[in-house]
N, C-alpha and C positions, 0 to 999 in steps of 0.2 A: 665319426664314423670315417674310416678313410675309402672313398668311393675306388679309389685308383685299383684295390684290391678284388674289386668285383668281378673283372676279366677272369679270375682264377675260379671264379665260383661254379655252378652247374646249376640248373633249375631257374624258376620262374625268378620274374625282378622280387616279389615278396623272401621268397625262398634265399635267394642268393642274400638280400640284406641281414636276413636272420641270421645266416651262416659265417658273414661278417659280423657281427655284434655280438654273436655267441665268443667266437674268436678274442675279440678284443676285450670283452670285459671277463672273459675265463666263466660265464654261466652258461645255463641252459635256459634256450626260448621253445618255446611251442612252435611246431614247423607254421603256423597259419598266422604269427604273431605280428607282423607286418601287414597282414590283412585287417582283421580282426580289431588291431589297439588304436589305428586313427578313427574308428567309430566308437569304439568302446570308452575312449577318453573325449568323447564330443563335447563335453561342458566343460570339464577343466582340460584347456590345452597344453602341450607339452614342447619343450625348446629342443629339437632335432638340429646338431650340429654336422655339417659333414665338409670335409677337404677332400682336395684331388678330383675334382670334377672333371678338371682339363685332363685327369689322366687315364681315363676311361680311352680306352684305343677303339674301340667298337662305336662307328657312329650311330647305330640302330640301338646299341644297348644306352648311349647316350643319351638319344632323345625321349628313349623310354624314361630314363632316371629322371629326365628336366619335367616331363609330365607326370608324374608321379609326386616329384616336389613340388608342381605348383596348384596340383590339386591339393595336397595336405597344407599348404600356406592359404589354400581360398577358406579355409575351415579355422577353428579357435587356436592351432597351432603357428609356433613360430618356428619359423627356419633360417638358418643360418648356413651360409655356402660361403668356402673360401677358397677358390682355385688362384690359380697364376693368369695373366691376361692371357700369356702365349696359349692358345687354343680353348680358350671360352668360347670364341666367337662363332667355332662350330656349332656348339649348338648352347645356346644362351639362356637366362630365365627370361620370363619376358617383366618387361618395367614396368608393366601398369600393377604387378604383383609384388617385386622385389626393390627395395631400392639398391641402387649400386652406388659402391663407394671404392676410392682408389686410395692404399696406402702411402700417406705420407714420407718423405725422406726421416731416416733414422736422423737425431738428436745424438752428440756422444752418448749421454745418459741413457738413453734406448738402446743404442750399439752395447754398450757394458752388458746392459741388463739382457739383452736378447742372447748375447753370445754365452753368457754364464747359464742360462737357461736351456740353450742347447747343450752344453758340455753336460749339464747337467742330467740331460734326457740317456746320456748314456755313460755317465761317470758318477764315481762316489762325492759327495759335498768338497770336499777339500781338494779334488784331484782335477773337478771344474773348476773350483774358483781358478787354479794354476794355470789349467790351458787355456780360460776365455782369458786371463791376463795376459799369458805370454802370446795368443794369439794377436791381441791388440797393442802391443807391443810392438811386436812382428812389423804388423802392418802399418803403424805409424812410421818406424824406421824405413819403412821402403815406400815413403810417401804413398800409400795407397788409402789416405782419408775419404779421398773423393769416392770409392768406391763403398767404402763403409757404410755409405748413407742409403744406398738401395740393400731392403731386407733380403732379395734375392742373392743378391753378392755375397752380403754377410755370410749369408746360408754355405753357399759354395765354397767360399774361404774358411769356411769351419770345418765342411767334409773334407776339403784337400789337406786343413792343417792336422785332423784328427787321422786320415789313413797314413800320411807321411811322415806325422809329427814335427814339421814344419813347412813352411812354405818355399816353394820353388827358390833357386838361388837368385835367378837371375827374372827379372820382368818378363823378358821373352817368353821364359818356360810358365809362367803364374798365368799369362793371359791365355798360352796356350790351353794350358789346364783348365779354365774358366770356359773354353768355346768346348772345348771336351767334353765336360760335366754337362753344357746346357746341349750340345747335339745326342750325348748319349741318351737324356733324359727323351728329348724329340721325338727320337727313335723308339723308345719305352713306351709314348705316348699317341703311335701309329702315325709317325710323318708319314713311311712309305706308305700305308694305305691310302692315308691321306690324297697324299700324289695320285696315285692311283685312281682315286673318284674322281678327280679333275682329267686326267690326260685318259683314262679307259685303257693302259697300257701297264700293266704289273712290271714288265721285265724294264720297261723306260722308267719307270718309278724306284725302282731298284739300282738302276743305274744312277740315275739323280742323286737319290741317298747318299753313294760313295761317292759324287762331284762335288756336294756340296759345301764340304769346305774351300774348296777352287772357287767356287760360282761366287762365295758370300766373300770371297779375298776380292772378283772384281767389282762388285758391286761397293765395299767398300773403298778403293780404290775412285771408280766414278764419282763417290758422296764427296770423295775428299777434293778431288781436283776438280769438280764442278758447283761444290756445295750442292749438290741436287738431292732433292727427296720426293722427287714423282717420279711416278710408275713409269712412265714412257722412256725416262733421262735411264734409269736403272734396269729397267725389262731390257733397254738395247745393248747396256755390257752384258748382262747374261746371256743375251743371244749371240752377241760376239764370242764369248767364251763356248756355245754350246755348237758353234757353225763346224768347228773340226770334225764332231761327232755326227751332225746329223745335218741335211740340206738346210738351206736358208730358210725358206719357208716356214719347213716344221721346228725350227730354232725361235723365229720370231712368235710362232704361236703359241710354244711351249714356255718360253720366259716368263712372261707377265702370272700365268697359271703358277709357276712356281714359286715367282716372287708373293705372290699371295697366302699361299702354302706355308710359305716359310715364315712370314709374319703373321702367323695363326700359330701356328706351332714350334720354331725353332727356337723361340727366348732369345735370341741373338738378335733379329729383326723386328719391330715393333711396328704398329701404325699409328700414329701422331698427328690428329688433325687429318688434312688431306697428301700426308707423304709417309712415306718410310724413315723412320730413324733406327740406329743401332741402339740398343739397350743403353749404354753408356759410351759418350767419346772417344774412350779409351779403344774400344773394342773397334771402332771405325777406325784409330790412327794405325792400331796393332795389325791388322786383316789387310789396310793400305800398303803398311810395309812390308808384309808378306807378299804382296802382291807385287810389287816393284822388285823385292828380292828375288823372288820366282822368276818372273821375265827376264831379269838382268844380270843374273847370277854368272854367267859367262863371259859377260861384257861390261866391265867396269867403268867403260869411256861412256857407254850409255845407259848405265845407272846413273852416270853424276850428271849427263846433259838433264835426265828424267826428274831429280833432285835439287839441281844448282838453281832454279828459277825461285824456289820456294825459301831458300837458306834463311831470309830475313824477313821470310812471312811468321810471324809467330802461331798461325793456325798449323805450319809445318812443325813445330819445332821437337814434337815425339815423335811425328813419323821419321822422321831424317836419321836421328838416332835408333830406331829400331830396326828399319831397313840395314843399316851398317850392323848390326849385333846379329843379321842374319848370314852375313858373308864369314867365308874362310878366313879373307885375309882384308881389312878395311883401311888396311895404310895407304892404300892411294887416293884414296875420298878424304880421308882424315887431313892427309898432306893440302888437298885442294882446300878443303876450308882454311886452314891455316894461313896457307899462300894467301887467302881473301880475305883475312881480315883487316888488313891495311885500310880496305874501304868501309872499313863498318868503325871507324876510330873509336868515335863516339861510345856506342853500346856493344861492342867486341861480342856482338851475335853469332858468328863463325865459330869463333874461341868456347863459348859457352855451348855451341852444339856440338862441339868435337869433344868439348868434356862430358856432355851426357853420354854420347857415343860410349865414351870409356866407362864411366859408369854402369851402363847396360852389359858392359861386358864384349864390345865390340872389337874383336884380335886385332892387334896390330905391331910393327916392328918397335924393339924396346926404344929407340931412337925417337922415333913419332911419338909414342907415350911421354918421353920427357920433354917432348918439346910442346906438348900440352900443358904438363905441369909447371914447366917454365913460365908458359903465357900466363897460366893464373898465378904464379908468384910474382911476376911482375906487376901485375894487374892489383894484387895486395897490397904491395907495395909503394906502388906510384899512384894510387888514385886514392881520395878521400873516402872515409866510410859511408858518408851519406852520398844519396843520389842529386843530383842536379843538372836541369836540362837534360833529361831523360839516358844521361851518360852513366854508363855501368859503375858501380863502384867498388873499393874495395871489398865490401862487406860481400858483394854477391862473388868477387871472388873466391873469399874465405866459405863461402858457405859453399861451392862447387868443389871447391876442395873439400869440406865437410862431407860432400857426398858419395866421395870416393875412401873413405874411412879404415876400406880393409884392403887400401893399397899403401904399401909399406913407406915408398916415395913420397904419396902424397900427404900423408900425417906426418913425415919430417920436415914438408915445406906449410905444413898446415902448424906445427909447434914452434919452427922458426918463425911465423911470424907473429904468433902468439908471443916470444920469447922478445920480439924486437919491439913490442908495443903497436902492435899494429891493431888487436884488438884492446880498445883502450875503457876506460869506465865508465863511461856516456854509450859505446856501444855493448857492454856488457848489462847495464840499469835497462836499454830497452830491450833486449834480447832475454832478461829473465822477468820481463812484466807480462810476457805472451811468448813464451818461448815453442818453440815448432819444432818440428822433425830435422827442418834444415840445420838449426843451432846446436842440434846436441854436439855433435863433433866439437863445434867449437866450444862448449861447456866442457866436454872433457877435457878438450886441451889446457883449459883456462884454471878449471879447479885445481889439477894437483900441482901447478907450477910455481915453483916456489919465487920467479921471478918476478911474477904478477901479484898485485897488490892486495893484500890479503881480505880486503873488502869485498872486490871483486870474486876472488873465489869463494866466498861465502856467498853470496848472489848467484853465481853459477851451480852451485849445488844447490841451492834453494830450486832453482830451476829443473835439476836435474831430478827432485823431490818432486816437482809438480807434474814432470814429466812420466812419474812412476817406475824410472829407472833403477829400483831395487836390489837386485841382486849387483849392478855395476858400481853400484855405491855403495855395497859392503865390501866389495873389490878393491874400490879406491881406497876405503878405511884401512885396510891390513896392506897396502902396498906400502910396504919400508922406506919406499924410495921419498915416500910423500911426507910432507911436514907437517909439523903439530896443528896448522892450522887447515890444515888439506883433511888431518882426519875429522876435526872437529865439524868442518862443514858437511862431510860426509855423514858423520852421526847424527846432526841438526836434520839435515833431510830425510835420514831413514825414521826419526822419529815423524815427520809430517806423514810419512807414509801409514805410519802405525806399527812402526817397526821396532817397537819401545825397548824389547829385549834386546836386540842387535844393537840399540844405540847405546844401553846404559853399559853393554859388555866393552863397547869403544871408549865411551867415558872414564869406565873403571881403568882401564888400561895405560889411560892418559894419568891417572889419580897414582898409579904404581912406576910411571916411568921417570924415573929421577934426572934424565936429560932435557924434563920438559920444564918450562919455566915454573918456579912453587907458586906465583900467583895463578897461574892455567890449571896448576892440580888441586888449588883450593877449590876454584870455583868449579871443577869437575867432581871433584869428590860431593858438595855442595846440589849438583846436575844430581847424581847418580843416587845420592839420597831423596830427593824429590822423585825421583822416576821410580825406584823402589815403592814411594809411598805413592806412586799413580797421581801425582798430583801433576798440575801443570807449570810449567816452566817457561817465563816468557822468551828468554833466550833457545828454548827448543820448540816450544808448541806456536809460539807466537811469531817465530824466524826473525825476532830482534836480535842483531848482533850486540852483544855487550862485550865487551872488551874488558877480561878480570885487571886492567892495572889504570 
């Protein structure tokens, strides 16, 4: 039963539960079912599964439900309750009766299964499968795998994707959507009522709900700057933000209460151990960037003064680009980064921060944009492809260019680097052994390019297949500018994805193309014949590349 809907029902708790069960199952139950059922079934226990205890906004109703569930569990019945951590502490089940467990992070297989089942609840089977695969592919391309390990964040990502048909184009907008969904749910679960209960002031509670995004920004910035998790330090940041709205003594009294309620209700801020943390480090970084951009939006010199001490600090590698992405013109800050890059000649961190800002959509002039790309191009051409002594490598630069795959100038540079042999066989082998989101643009540059050794191109196509880029492989196979072995590579990779019919059509086209070498056409005929019989072919299913000459 979804307990979050109880607030919409009228009557006593047993009557509300009965109405809820009737609605969910589409069956009619006697009005006194939940009064007589536990006693009638006292010999043979039942399993009652309840979701959404944290969504019951009325604290009195929630306490009543908790007592009823505890009484039920004391008998022969088994009770399973699946609340979210945020809000559960407000009226938790006693541990002497209920064993408590927390979900472990998802692995890749569990993420895939969960996404498929989530969409299956709203769509027909084939559409659910396609939508889930599209979401996971987009998440991978957008470097969001770290978020996918969290079941709640996968759910929110699926909600956003289902509503919009795509994820927001920029990380900035995506994280904003995450925070919006979490805070909207917090309000629906009684955030304002919880604040009013501890502040004894409904008007102030309503004002604080409106101020919550701003206050979370300040908490995130304090946590980021001071690596703080304790209540005293974080409450001080909240009190400072509230001081403009109320006198200081009142602000100091309100701040820790607001902090505790937010950790119980918001889903954004949570209690871990003896301190407070954000649900995911990404949220702390994004909200800290929001705070900095809001505080210094009209004075870029002050913003640079706030950011510059952390340019070489890896803990700020996401905060600085996200701060720049908030601006109307980030040119002065990007220029400051590039001017300071000579001071970090080995690792080139300011250049990579500038490239990350560009990838996050930070607006800048065309000249500054080109200056960033020239820096990456120079690094890709002058550094070896491997790391040594913590120095940035040519491969690091190539991958930074790869993150700018929608940027035509960056793509042109990336292709030129590939043509000039900067992505060599050894790099290609390493990339395809364990392909990742950063390698994808490099692989797409390699796979169709006639100037790159055929063996490397076959490896690149194999890697694209393992990354599940089926539609893009199909486009690669149909591209008339791609040579024979580019088509073969795409077909092989498609077959590994189970898209055997499309692979067979590509091989069939090769058999009929008189411009293709006769030996290749003979081999393609054999492959088509085997595929038609649904037989495994070593060169296709096993990815062993067999040259027909």
